[in-house]
Every structure is written in structure tokens, then in C-alpha cells.
N, C-alpha and C positions, 0 to 999 in steps of 0.2 A: 753822234752828232747829228741832231736834226737838220735837217736839208732845208732851207731858208722857204718861202713862199713863194711858189710862180703862176702866174696866172695863166687859164685853160686856153691851148692853141689849139685853133681847130685845122686837124690835119689837111695839108694842101693836096688834092687831087690833080693828077696830069689828066687833060680833056680827052688822050686817047685812052687812059686805065682807069675810069670811073664805072664802080661795078654795077652789073645789071641790075635793078627795080625793078623790071614786070613783070608780072604773072609766068609767061612762056619762061621766061630764062631761070628763073629760080628754080622754077620743078624740072627743068630739063636733065639735071644731075641723079634725081630719086628712079631706084632701081625700079624694074617693070617687074618683077617677079619677088616676091619674099624670097625665097630661098637666094636669091642675090646679095642680101641684108648680113653682113657679118654678124656672126654667131657670137654674143656678147661673152654668153656664160654656158656652163652644160645644161642641158637640159635635167633639173633635177629637182622635185618635190622639198616645197621648202615650209609646208604644216610644219607646226608642231609636233604632231604624233610623228613624222615619218621624221625628223629631226633628233628625237628623243628612244628612236627604237632602239638601237642597241646599246645603249646607255642602261649601267646598270640605276635603280630606284635608286634616288636619295633621300636619307631620312629627314625628314619634316625637323627645321629644328624648332624646338619649343622652349622658349625664356619661362626661366622659374616662377611663379607667382610671388609677387610679395603679398606682407598681412595688408596693403591697399588694394589690390587685385581682388583678393578673397571677398574685402568687404564692399565693393562694389559688383562684383560677380552675385553676393548674397542679396545685396539693396535693391538692387535695381530692378528684376522679376517680381519683389516685394511692393514697393511701388508703384509700379505699372500695375498690378492685381487692385493696390487701394486706390487708384485712382478710375481707372476702368467698373470695377464693383460699386462705388459712390456714384458715378452715375448713371450704372444702370439702376441700383437702387432709388433713385431720384424719379427715374423714368417707371417705376412700379409703383412708388409712392402718389405718383398723377395718374397712374390708372389706377389705383386702388380708390382713388375719390369718387372714379366714375364707375368702376364695378369692384365689390369685391368679392370676389370667386379666387378660390384655390391660391392667395396671398402667396401663402409659406412655401406650397409646393412648389412656384416660379422661385422668389428671394433663393430659394434652395440649390434648385436647379440653375439659375444665374451665378449668383458664386463660384458652383464647382467648373460651369462650364467657362467662366474666364479664367480658372484655374489650371482648367486644361488646355487652352486656347496659347496662354501665358509658358506653361510646361510644355507646350508643344514646341512652341518659335526657340525656347531656349536651345532645344533637344536639335533643330535643324540648326541653328548656327553653331554649335559642337562640334557636332556627327555630320552634318549636310544632309540634305534632302533622300536620299535613297533609303536611309534608315528610317525616315521619318513617315513615309508612306501608309506605313502598317498602323503607325500611333493617328494618323490622320484619318486613315480610314474608321479604326475603332471610335474615336471622335464622331464622326459623323454619324457612322452605325445607331452612339449611343445620343445622340441630336435626334436621328427619325424616329429611334422607337419610341423619346418621348415626348414625341409629335404625335405619332401615331396614337399612345395608348392617352393623354391628356386632352387632344382636340375635341373631344366627346364631351368630355365633364365641366367645358365653357359654354352649353347649352348655344353652337353655332355652327353644328353643324359636323358628321363626322369625318376625317380623313378616309376611315377604314370600312365606310358605309357598306355596310355586307359581309363584311370580315368579322363583324363582333355580333355577339347575339343578346348584348344586354343594351343596346342602346335606348329603351325605354327606358329601362330602370335607373339607368344610371342619369338621365336625363329630368326622370322624375326628382331623384336622389337632388342632385343642382338645383332645380328649382325650387323645392323645402328650405333650399340651404342660404338662396338665397332667398327667401320670404323669411325665415328665421334672421337673417341679418338684417333685413329690413325692417321688422319689427324688433329688434335688440336696439337700431340708432333710432327710432323715433321715438323710444320713450327715454 
């Protein structure tokens, strides 16, 4: 049964038994030395690695994938690739309006670069980042080699100045190609 409501009554104190409220009397019972404090628990490490050190590794429970899970796992990367590739192709179309140099080369590289990044992200999600470092290094190496190989072709100055011997020949070819494209577009 529920007790009936009773209004709050202020506790009554005797004048002699009023608790002290000044700073000196409140801090008078604090121990001077930390060694005088009672030990609440034994000195024990509580980090995750220490707590699970002696236990056997538990197998990771995996739920079986349903057809809907397989569908989502297949369609999600495809949609991401399509979305990012469409934005890249738009930007390359805008670039093509101003400079029509090596357009198909850049498009080919951009498409496979996006596919590589999405595949690398899926690998990181599935297996963790430990195994993906090698693949990320490979992708970065491919991008670096592509950059070193093609910057000379755009007539903007080579990144590999001094390392390549055909600097002038490729610049002449680039200039001749751009003149040919200009003559075709003006006729």
C-alpha cells in the first residue's frame, strides 16, 4: 500500500549539536598523509589488455549473411563508384573545355583510381587497417608514378626535371597535339 503524502519537515537541531560549517572544522578530519587513507581496492590494473590476458581468445561470432546483406554489399560499392565517377567526369568535361590535352588518359586513370579507392576502403572495413597498408602503399605508388610520367605531357613543367631525357621532345609533341586540336576545333 502507498503511504499517504506528508509535507517536508525541516530537521530540528539543538543549539549545542549544530554541525560545524566553517572551513577549518570541515577539513580537520582529512588525513595528512595519503598513506593514512583506507585502501578501497587492491592495486590492480584495469586496462582491457590486462583483464583479458589469461583468458582464451573467443571466436568472433558472425551472423550468416542473408540475400539482402549480399545485395547491399554488392550494390553499395557500385553506387559509390558511379557517384564519384560521375562527379569526376563532370570536372574533366569542364577541364576539357579549357584544355583538350590528354583527355582520355586522365579519364581512364580517374575511373580506375576511384575503383581502387573504393576497393581499398572495402578491404579496410572487412579485414581491418593492418592488412590494407600494403595495398594503400601500392595505390599511392601507382598515383605517384602516373604523376611523374604525365606531368611532362601537359606542358606545365615536369615534376621529374633532370630525371627524364625526353623533356623537349615530349613538350614539342604536346604543343603539336594542341595545335592540331585547335585547328580541328576551329574548322
